[in-house]
C-alpha positions in Angstrom: 0.0 0.1 0.0 1.5 3.4 -0.9 2.6 5.3 2.1 2.1 8.9 0.8 -1.6 9.3 -0.1 -2.3 12.8 -1.4 -3.6 15.0 1.3 -4.2 12.0 3.8 -0.5 11.2 4.5 -0.3 12.0 8.2 -1.5 14.9 10.6 0.2 18.1 9.6 -0.2 20.6 6.8 3.0 21.1 4.6 4.7 24.0 2.7 7.7 24.4 0.6 11.2 24.2 2.4 12.3 27.2 0.6 11.2 29.3 -2.6 11.6 28.0 -6.0 11.5 29.8 -9.4 10.3 28.9 -12.9 10.3 30.7 -16.1 8.6 30.0 -19.6 6.2 31.2 -21.9 2.4 31.7 -21.4 0.4 29.1 -23.6 -2.3 31.7 -24.6 -0.6 34.9 -24.3 2.8 33.9 -25.7 4.5 36.2 -23.0 7.5 35.3 -21.1 6.5 34.6 -17.3 8.7 34.4 -14.2 7.0 32.6 -11.4 8.1 32.1 -7.9 6.5 29.5 -5.4 7.3 30.4 -1.7 6.4 28.9 1.8 3.2 30.3 3.4 1.7 30.2 6.8 -0.4 27.3 7.9 -4.2 27.6 7.0 -3.4 30.1 4.3 -3.9 27.7 1.4 -2.6 28.5 -2.1 -2.6 32.1 -2.9 -1.6 33.7 -6.3 0.0 37.3 -6.3 0.7 39.4 -9.4 4.0 41.2 -8.8 3.3 43.7 -11.6 0.5 45.0 -9.3 0.3 46.1 -5.8 -2.1 46.1 -2.9 -5.2 43.9 -2.6 -5.7 44.0 -6.5 -2.6 41.8 -6.7 -3.8 38.8 -4.7 -6.1 36.1 -5.8 -7.0 33.1 -3.5 -6.8 29.8 -5.5 -10.4 28.8 -4.8 -13.3 27.5 -6.8 -15.4 30.6 -6.0 -12.7 32.8 -7.8 -12.8 31.0 -11.1 -13.9 33.7 -13.7 -13.2 31.7 -17.0 -12.9 28.0 -18.1 -12.4 28.5 -21.8 -9.5 26.1 -22.6 -7.8 26.8 -19.3 -8.8 27.7 -15.8 -8.7 31.4 -14.9 -9.1 32.9 -11.4 -9.8 36.5 -10.6 -10.8 39.1 -7.9 -13.1 42.0 -7.3 -10.5 44.3 -8.7 -10.8 42.7 -12.1 -7.2 41.0 -11.6 -6.9 37.6 -13.4 -4.4 34.8 -13.7 -4.9 32.1 -16.2 -3.7 28.5 -16.9 -3.3 27.6 -13.2 -4.5 24.1 -13.7 -1.1 22.4 -14.1 0.6 24.1 -11.2 -2.3 23.5 -9.0 -2.2 19.8 -10.0 1.5 19.7 -9.1 0.9 21.3 -5.7 -1.8 18.8 -4.9 0.4 16.0 -6.1 3.3 17.0 -3.9 1.0 17.5 -1.0 1.5 21.2 -0.5 -1.2 22.8 1.6 0.0 26.4 1.7 2.1 28.4 -0.7 2.3 31.9 -2.3 2.6 31.9 -6.1 4.1 35.0 -7.4 4.1 35.8 -11.0 4.9 38.8 -13.3 2.2 38.4 -15.9 -1.4 37.2 -16.4 -0.7 33.5 -17.1 1.2 30.6 -15.4 4.0 29.6 -17.9 3.0 26.4 -19.7 6.6 24.8 -19.3 6.5 21.5 -21.4 2.7 21.1 -21.3 2.6 19.0 -18.2 2.9 19.3 -14.4 6.1 17.6 -14.5 8.6 20.7 -14.4 6.6 22.0 -11.4 6.7 18.7 -9.6 10.6 18.6 -10.2 11.0 22.1 -9.0 9.0 21.4 -5.7 11.0 18.2 -5.1 14.2 19.9 -5.7 13.6 22.3 -2.6 11.4 19.9 -0.7 8.6 20.3 1.6 8.3 20.7 5.4 5.4 19.9 8.0 3.8 22.8 9.7 2.2 23.1 13.3 -1.4 22.7 12.2 -3.7 19.8 11.4 -4.3 18.9 7.8 -8.0 18.6 6.8 -9.8 16.8 3.8 -13.2 17.2 2.1 -15.1 13.9 2.6 -17.8 13.2 -0.1 -20.9 12.0 1.7 -23.2 11.4 -1.2 -23.1 11.3 -5.1 -23.1 14.8 -6.7 -23.1 15.0 -10.7 -23.2 17.8 -13.3 -23.9 17.2 -16.9 -23.7 19.0 -20.2 -24.9 17.1 -23.3 -22.8 13.9 -23.3 -20.3 15.2 -20.9 -20.5 14.5 -17.0 -18.4 15.1 -13.9 -19.4 13.0 -10.8 -18.3 12.8 -7.1 -19.1 9.5 -5.2 -18.2 8.6 -1.5 -15.1 6.3 -1.3 -12.5 5.9 1.5 -9.6 7.0 -0.5 -8.8 9.7 -3.1 -9.6 8.2 -6.6 -10.0 9.5 -10.3 -11.2 7.9 -13.3 -11.9 9.4 -16.7 -13.3 8.6 -20.1 -12.6 10.4 -23.5 -13.8 9.8 -27.0 -12.5 11.7 -30.0 -13.1 11.1 -33.8 -9.4 11.2 -34.5 -7.8 7.8 -34.4 -4.7 9.3 -32.7 -6.9 9.5 -29.7 -10.2 7.5 -30.1 -11.6 6.0 -27.0 -9.4 6.1 -23.9 -10.1 5.6 -20.2 -7.9 5.6 -17.0 -8.7 5.0 -13.4 -6.4 5.2 -10.3 -6.2 5.7 -6.6 -4.1 8.8 -6.2 -0.9 8.9 -4.4 2.1 11.0 -4.4 4.3 8.4 -6.2 1.6 7.5 -8.7 1.0 11.2 -9.6 4.6 11.8 -10.1 5.2 8.6 -12.2 1.9 8.2 -14.1 0.2 11.5 -14.4 2.4 14.5 -14.0 4.2 14.2 -17.4 1.2 13.8 -19.5 1.0 16.9 -21.7 -1.9 19.1 -22.9 -3.1 18.5 -26.4 -4.8 20.2 -29.4 -5.5 19.9 -32.9 -3.8 21.5 -35.8 -6.8 22.6 -37.5 -8.0 24.6 -34.4 -4.9 26.5 -34.1 -5.8 29.5 -36.5 -9.2 29.9 -35.0 -7.8 30.0 -31.5 -5.2 32.6 -32.3 -7.9 34.9 -33.8 -9.5 34.6 -30.4 -6.4 35.7 -28.8 -5.6 32.2 -27.5 -2.6 29.7 -28.1 -0.2 32.4 -29.1 2.5 30.5 -27.1 1.6 27.0 -28.1 4.1 24.8 -30.0 5.3 21.3 -30.3 7.6 22.1 -27.4 4.6 22.5 -24.9 1.7 20.5 -26.4 1.0 17.2 -28.2 -0.5 18.4 -31.7 -2.7 16.2 -33.6 -3.2 16.5 -37.4 -6.0 14.2 -38.7 -5.2 10.9 -37.2 -1.5 11.7 -36.5 0.6 12.9 -33.7 2.9 15.6 -35.1 5.4 15.6 -32.2 8.7 14.1 -33.3 9.1 12.0 -30.2 5.7 10.8 -30.2 3.6 10.3 -26.9 5.0 9.7 -23.4 2.2 7.3 -22.6 -0.1 5.2 -24.9 -3.1 6.9 -23.2 -1.3 10.3 -22.6 -4.5 12.1 -23.5 -6.7 10.7 -20.9 -4.0 10.9 -18.2 -3.7 14.6 -19.0 -7.4 14.9 -18.4 -6.9 13.6 -15.0 -4.0 15.8 -14.4 -6.3 18.8 -15.3 -9.0 17.4 -12.9 -6.6 17.1 -10.0 -5.5 20.7 -10.5 -9.1 22.0 -11.0 -10.6 20.3 -8.0 -7.7 21.2 -5.7 -9.4 24.7 -5.9 -11.8 23.2 -3.3 -9.1 24.3 -0.9 -8.3 20.9 0.2 -8.0 17.4 -1.4 -11.3 15.3 -1.3 -11.8 11.9 0.1 -14.0 10.3 -2.5 -14.0 9.3 -6.1 -14.1 11.7 -9.2 -15.4 10.4 -12.5 -15.2 12.4 -15.7 -16.8 11.6 -19.0 -15.5 14.0 -21.7 -15.6 16.8 -19.1 -13.1 19.8 -18.9 -12.3 22.9 -16.8 -16.0 24.2 -16.9 -17.7 21.0 -15.8 -14.9 20.4 -13.2 -15.7 23.9 -11.6 -19.5 23.3 -11.8 -18.9 20.1 -9.9 -17.3 22.0 -7.0 -20.1 24.6 -7.1 -22.8 21.9 -7.0 -20.9 20.1 -4.2 -20.7 23.1 -1.9 -24.1 24.2 -2.6 -25.4 21.2 -0.9 -24.3 21.0 2.9 -25.5 17.4 3.0 -23.1 16.2 0.3 -19.7 16.9 2.2 -17.9 17.7 5.4 -14.4 18.7 6.5 -12.5 16.0 8.2 -9.1 16.1 10.1 -6.7 13.0 10.8 -7.4 11.1 14.0 -5.0 12.3 17.0 -3.4 8.8 17.0 -2.3 9.1 13.4 1.4 8.8 12.9 3.5 11.2 10.6 3.7 9.6 7.2 1.1 7.0 7.9 -1.9 6.3 5.6 -4.9 8.3 6.9 -8.4 7.2 6.0 -10.1 10.1 7.4 -12.7 9.3 10.2 -13.2 12.4 12.3 -16.0 14.7 11.0 -16.0 18.4 11.6 -19.0 20.6 11.5 -19.5 22.4 8.2 -18.7 26.1 8.7 
């Protein structure tokens, strides 16, 4: 049994041991971005800060109720009109590495796309390491099924005793076709089986996206590009089912905007950023569908925690 279940691996919250910096291009803006992930105080969660702004306008908490756009990426914003886009891969890495609290500072409006996956962020976090903090970790227990649908797309939470993800996709292109993947998520599995799966897109859509002001920084260096039934990238795919693995990667990041990892199972059918956020909104709209839990006082650091202590919903 894995010894580092995401968000259930012991009693205490975690943050980075020291700051780490990443630089790259924004997928949609095409602009060069420098990003620094720094340690943060217990119970502060993940907070983004624009270094090109000052005061309250510069700060955006990474929460589901701050999502302002889900067109091809997840964008968060605040009451001052400040936005930060393409946060899902970084959020996925923070979830996968078990980081509860961090400040993410960047000098532009979009997180750098790096190689199109979460792996560069995971490598950066592992390079500096994480440390425990003097505050109990908490999780969100799924108490009953919650589903949102849109046409033939759906996203569902169901109760379970661990954190699980499953996903199904179906594309006309033979390069993708039908794919499905299911996993019980732990830190090692995330790093080895999910984090390196890259975002993907179709060559025939690029011109239209760029007319919309999107995908200006996209290239074969940071995305899997499909033309007809062929993968255009010289090195091919990293996994036979890289496409559905990336959909799970996105879901891990989008759902970490809940403010904590959940104890339950997520199942997506052709869903994307929009439905993932709608699922969180539906979950939190029903006080009977979830509760906060903290690890039992007898839990040992590093031990697998199947949360049992229920807290009253605030």
